[in-house]
PLY file of the C-alpha trace (Angstrom):
ply
format ascii 1.0
element vertex 229
property float x
property float y
property float z
element edge 228
property int vertex1
property int vertex2
end_header
0.00 0.00 0.00
1.23 3.42 -0.83
2.12 5.60 2.16
0.56 8.99 2.44
3.06 11.80 2.53
2.13 14.15 5.35
2.52 17.83 4.62
3.98 20.07 7.27
1.34 21.42 9.55
2.74 24.93 9.74
0.45 26.73 7.38
1.16 30.32 6.48
-1.89 32.43 6.85
-2.31 35.26 4.36
-1.23 38.57 5.78
1.00 36.98 8.42
4.67 37.47 7.99
6.98 34.59 8.24
9.03 34.73 11.34
12.71 34.44 10.78
15.37 34.21 13.39
18.18 36.67 13.08
21.42 36.54 14.89
21.96 39.43 17.28
24.82 41.58 16.15
27.49 42.16 18.74
27.33 45.64 20.23
30.29 47.79 19.34
31.22 50.28 22.01
31.83 53.72 20.62
34.92 55.43 21.81
34.23 58.69 23.55
35.77 61.53 21.62
37.54 64.22 23.61
35.45 67.20 24.48
36.51 69.71 21.86
34.37 72.49 23.31
36.13 72.41 26.65
39.51 72.54 24.95
38.46 75.59 22.94
37.12 77.30 26.04
40.38 76.67 27.84
42.34 78.07 24.94
40.20 81.21 24.81
40.73 82.10 28.46
42.76 85.29 28.98
46.42 84.76 29.57
47.69 85.63 33.04
50.71 87.39 31.58
48.67 90.37 30.30
48.71 92.49 33.51
52.43 91.89 33.88
53.06 93.12 30.38
51.11 96.33 31.00
52.95 97.01 34.23
56.26 96.34 32.52
55.33 98.79 29.78
54.56 101.53 32.31
57.81 100.86 34.16
59.78 101.03 30.91
58.18 104.35 29.96
58.85 105.85 33.39
62.43 104.58 33.50
63.23 105.84 30.00
61.81 109.29 30.75
63.79 109.67 33.96
66.94 108.47 32.17
66.54 111.10 29.43
65.88 113.85 31.98
68.96 112.85 33.98
71.14 112.88 30.85
69.92 116.40 29.93
70.62 117.77 33.41
74.03 116.08 33.57
74.97 117.45 30.14
74.07 120.95 31.30
76.28 120.60 34.36
79.23 119.30 32.33
78.88 121.95 29.60
78.44 124.79 32.07
74.89 125.63 30.93
72.51 126.13 33.84
69.82 123.71 32.73
68.92 123.10 36.35
67.84 126.70 36.96
65.10 126.54 34.33
64.52 122.85 33.67
64.15 121.61 37.24
60.33 121.77 36.89
60.67 118.93 34.37
61.36 116.72 37.37
57.58 116.96 37.83
56.56 117.27 34.17
58.34 114.22 32.74
57.21 111.71 35.40
53.73 113.22 35.30
53.40 112.77 31.54
54.79 109.23 31.68
52.48 108.23 34.53
49.52 109.70 32.65
50.39 107.78 29.47
50.89 104.54 31.38
47.47 105.06 33.02
45.85 105.28 29.59
47.50 102.03 28.48
46.71 99.98 31.60
43.57 97.90 32.10
43.66 97.76 35.89
41.28 99.62 38.20
44.08 101.91 39.36
44.17 103.63 35.96
41.95 106.54 37.00
44.06 107.27 40.09
47.27 107.13 38.06
45.80 109.49 35.46
44.87 112.02 38.17
48.33 111.75 39.75
50.08 112.21 36.41
47.93 115.20 35.50
48.57 116.91 38.86
52.35 116.40 38.57
52.37 117.70 34.99
50.36 120.82 35.82
52.48 121.44 38.92
55.66 121.31 36.84
54.13 123.57 34.19
53.22 126.21 36.80
56.71 125.96 38.33
58.25 126.42 34.87
56.27 129.62 34.16
56.96 131.02 37.61
60.69 130.28 37.31
61.00 131.69 33.80
59.05 134.93 34.39
59.61 135.27 38.16
55.91 135.10 38.97
56.06 133.35 42.32
53.33 135.59 43.72
50.90 134.00 41.26
50.42 131.11 43.70
47.65 133.29 45.17
45.40 132.06 42.35
47.47 129.55 40.32
46.57 126.75 42.75
43.24 126.49 40.92
45.12 125.03 37.94
46.44 122.20 40.11
43.09 121.33 41.62
40.42 121.06 40.42
41.47 121.95 36.84
44.11 119.25 36.32
41.88 116.64 37.98
39.04 117.52 35.63
41.38 117.36 32.64
42.56 113.87 33.60
38.98 112.65 33.99
38.01 114.06 30.59
40.89 112.37 28.77
40.75 109.09 30.71
36.96 108.83 30.58
36.87 109.55 26.84
39.66 107.06 26.15
38.07 104.28 28.21
34.49 105.02 27.16
33.27 106.23 30.59
30.95 109.09 29.65
29.92 109.85 33.25
33.56 110.33 34.23
34.13 112.62 31.25
31.09 114.74 32.22
32.34 115.03 35.79
35.74 116.07 34.47
34.23 118.79 32.31
32.40 120.23 35.32
35.55 120.21 37.45
37.66 121.77 34.71
35.07 124.48 34.10
34.98 125.33 37.82
38.78 125.37 38.06
39.28 127.63 35.03
36.60 130.01 36.32
38.31 130.22 39.71
41.67 130.80 38.04
40.29 133.54 35.79
38.56 135.36 38.66
41.71 135.13 40.77
43.84 136.42 37.89
41.52 139.40 37.35
41.43 140.26 41.05
45.07 139.71 42.02
46.78 140.80 38.81
44.53 143.37 37.15
42.93 144.94 40.23
45.59 144.63 42.93
48.58 144.42 40.60
50.22 141.57 42.51
52.97 141.00 39.93
53.33 144.62 38.89
51.22 144.80 35.75
47.83 145.92 37.06
45.39 148.10 35.17
46.40 151.19 37.19
49.87 151.08 35.66
48.29 151.53 32.21
45.90 154.29 33.29
42.82 152.07 32.90
39.93 152.24 35.42
40.33 149.13 37.52
36.96 148.41 39.09
34.73 148.86 35.99
37.00 146.75 33.76
37.26 144.04 36.40
33.48 143.87 36.75
33.07 143.69 32.96
35.57 140.83 32.68
34.00 138.87 35.53
30.53 139.33 34.00
31.78 138.09 30.61
33.29 135.02 32.25
30.05 134.18 34.05
28.04 134.56 30.83
30.43 132.37 28.85
30.33 129.66 31.51
26.51 129.82 31.60
26.23 129.45 27.81
28.62 126.49 27.87
26.56 124.76 30.58
23.32 125.30 28.64
24.81 123.70 25.52
0 1
1 2
2 3
3 4
4 5
5 6
6 7
7 8
8 9
9 10
10 11
11 12
12 13
13 14
14 15
15 16
16 17
17 18
18 19
19 20
20 21
21 22
22 23
23 24
24 25
25 26
26 27
27 28
28 29
29 30
30 31
31 32
32 33
33 34
34 35
35 36
36 37
37 38
38 39
39 40
40 41
41 42
42 43
43 44
44 45
45 46
46 47
47 48
48 49
49 50
50 51
51 52
52 53
53 54
54 55
55 56
56 57
57 58
58 59
59 60
60 61
61 62
62 63
63 64
64 65
65 66
66 67
67 68
68 69
69 70
70 71
71 72
72 73
73 74
74 75
75 76
76 77
77 78
78 79
79 80
80 81
81 82
82 83
83 84
84 85
85 86
86 87
87 88
88 89
89 90
90 91
91 92
92 93
93 94
94 95
95 96
96 97
97 98
98 99
99 100
100 101
101 102
102 103
103 104
104 105
105 106
106 107
107 108
108 109
109 110
110 111
111 112
112 113
113 114
114 115
115 116
116 117
117 118
118 119
119 120
120 121
121 122
122 123
123 124
124 125
125 126
126 127
127 128
128 129
129 130
130 131
131 132
132 133
133 134
134 135
135 136
136 137
137 138
138 139
139 140
140 141
141 142
142 143
143 144
144 145
145 146
146 147
147 148
148 149
149 150
150 151
151 152
152 153
153 154
154 155
155 156
156 157
157 158
158 159
159 160
160 161
161 162
162 163
163 164
164 165
165 166
166 167
167 168
168 169
169 170
170 171
171 172
172 173
173 174
174 175
175 176
176 177
177 178
178 179
179 180
180 181
181 182
182 183
183 184
184 185
185 186
186 187
187 188
188 189
189 190
190 191
191 192
192 193
193 194
194 195
195 196
196 197
197 198
198 199
199 200
200 201
201 202
202 203
203 204
204 205
205 206
206 207
207 208
208 209
209 210
210 211
211 212
212 213
213 214
214 215
215 216
216 217
217 218
218 219
219 220
220 221
221 222
222 223
223 224
224 225
225 226
226 227
227 228
């Protein structure tokens, strides 16, 4: 008798997908790449040598200025020319200018104080130079207004404008305006009215009081117009 060949019982129903066994692929561990962002941030950090460089620059400027001034004074002594009698005020002017320039180039918080110090020294030397050259030592009765507040206001104007501090520049303009007004009034009173240095209005036959009042009134009007603008 012929044997019946049995068909496999696993029938595939329409719409049902045939299940196939797949081998699981071995997981490959990804190597962690170095954090590039952190490296870039570290590279972009400011270098600690920057403040040292600025301080070195200021020291070099100050040292070079004092060296030049010393050479000039020594040359005058060796050649028999009395540089010291007229150029001794540069002992204040040269360091003052160098300190002021170094204050403009520095980024530290002490820049404003250095600028004020340099401006005061420079103005002090300038006043000494004029008084020595023209023998106007009595002018200290009113010339002090050029030292303070005029030179302080000047330093704040320049430093504030250079560093972008508008409030400091405005304060400097007010101080400088007050200082120049005080100096002008003192000059009119002590020199033109009293004749402190010998060239008063009386020596030229000009009425003292009326001219002095006119000049003071003009100064007040000019200062008022400047403040309004």
